[in-house]
C-alpha positions as CSV (number, residue, x, y, z in Angstrom):
1,M,21.2,-143.6,13.0
2,A,20.5,-140.4,11.1
3,A,16.9,-139.7,10.2
4,S,16.1,-138.7,6.7
5,L,14.5,-135.2,6.3
6,A,13.9,-135.6,2.6
7,G,10.4,-134.6,1.6
8,T,9.7,-133.0,5.0
9,G,10.5,-129.4,4.0
10,V,13.0,-129.3,6.9
11,R,16.5,-128.4,6.2
12,M,19.5,-128.9,8.4
13,L,23.0,-127.2,8.4
14,A,25.8,-127.4,10.8
15,L,27.5,-124.0,11.4
16,C,31.1,-124.1,12.3
17,P,31.8,-120.5,12.9
18,G,35.3,-120.3,14.5
19,F,35.9,-117.4,16.8
20,T,33.0,-115.1,16.5
21,R,32.8,-111.7,18.3
22,T,29.9,-111.9,20.6
23,E,29.4,-112.0,24.4
24,F,29.8,-115.8,24.4
25,H,33.4,-115.9,25.4
26,A,33.1,-113.3,28.1
27,R,30.0,-115.1,29.7
28,S,31.7,-118.3,29.6
29,G,34.7,-117.0,31.4
30,D,37.2,-117.3,28.5
31,N,40.3,-115.0,28.3
32,T,40.5,-114.4,24.6
33,A,43.5,-112.0,24.7
34,G,45.9,-114.6,23.3
35,I,43.9,-115.4,20.3
36,P,45.1,-113.5,17.2
37,G,42.7,-110.9,15.9
38,A,42.9,-112.4,12.3
39,L,41.0,-115.5,13.6
40,W,37.9,-113.5,14.6
41,L,34.9,-112.9,12.6
42,D,32.0,-110.5,13.0
43,A,28.6,-112.2,13.9
44,E,26.9,-110.4,11.1
45,R,29.4,-111.9,8.7
46,V,28.9,-115.5,10.1
47,V,25.2,-115.1,9.9
48,R,25.3,-113.9,6.3
49,D,27.7,-116.5,5.1
50,C,25.7,-119.2,6.8
51,L,22.4,-118.2,5.3
52,Q,24.0,-118.1,1.9
53,D,25.2,-121.7,2.5
54,L,21.8,-122.8,3.6
55,A,20.3,-121.2,0.3
56,R,22.9,-123.2,-1.7
57,G,21.8,-126.4,-0.1
58,K,25.0,-127.0,1.8
59,T,24.9,-129.2,5.0
60,I,28.0,-127.7,6.7
61,S,28.8,-123.9,6.7
62,I,32.3,-122.8,7.6
63,P,32.2,-118.8,7.4
64,G,35.1,-116.9,6.0
65,K,38.0,-117.8,3.7
66,R,40.5,-117.9,6.6
67,W,38.4,-120.7,8.5
68,Q,37.9,-122.6,5.4
69,A,41.6,-122.6,4.8
70,V,42.2,-123.7,8.5
71,V,39.8,-126.5,8.1
72,G,41.4,-127.5,4.7
73,V,44.8,-127.5,6.1
74,G,43.6,-129.4,9.2
75,K,42.4,-132.2,7.0
76,L,45.9,-132.7,5.5
77,L,47.8,-132.7,8.9
78,P,48.5,-136.0,10.6
79,P,46.2,-136.4,13.7
80,P,48.9,-136.0,16.2
81,V,50.1,-132.7,14.7
82,L,46.6,-131.4,14.6
83,R,45.9,-132.4,18.2
84,T,49.2,-130.6,19.3
85,L,48.2,-127.4,17.3
86,T,44.6,-127.3,18.5
87,G,45.7,-128.0,22.1
88,K,48.1,-125.0,22.0
89,L,45.4,-122.7,20.7
90,A,42.9,-123.9,23.2
91,A,45.6,-123.3,25.9
92,R,45.7,-119.6,24.9
93,R,41.9,-119.3,25.7
94,N,42.3,-119.9,29.5
95,R,39.2,-119.5,31.6
96,T,39.4,-116.4,33.9
């Protein structure tokens, strides 16, 4: 059961950044060479967009128009098709 934060002064936001250029993937042993460059965002952009969404009172932040489009299309696809596509993308991110 979710607790209400109303009246506490605490705000919550879920950040869904997509692929972000940081040391995370290298440290986790991911080989990201197969992920298209167009899917990557810079960390500064992710932070800026996330803070703007927080200021707007949003509870979910999806930085970048391309990732917003990916999520939007994903909501329209039948679950088996979405699982197949995400599985193929995840397979391109093999651990080294």
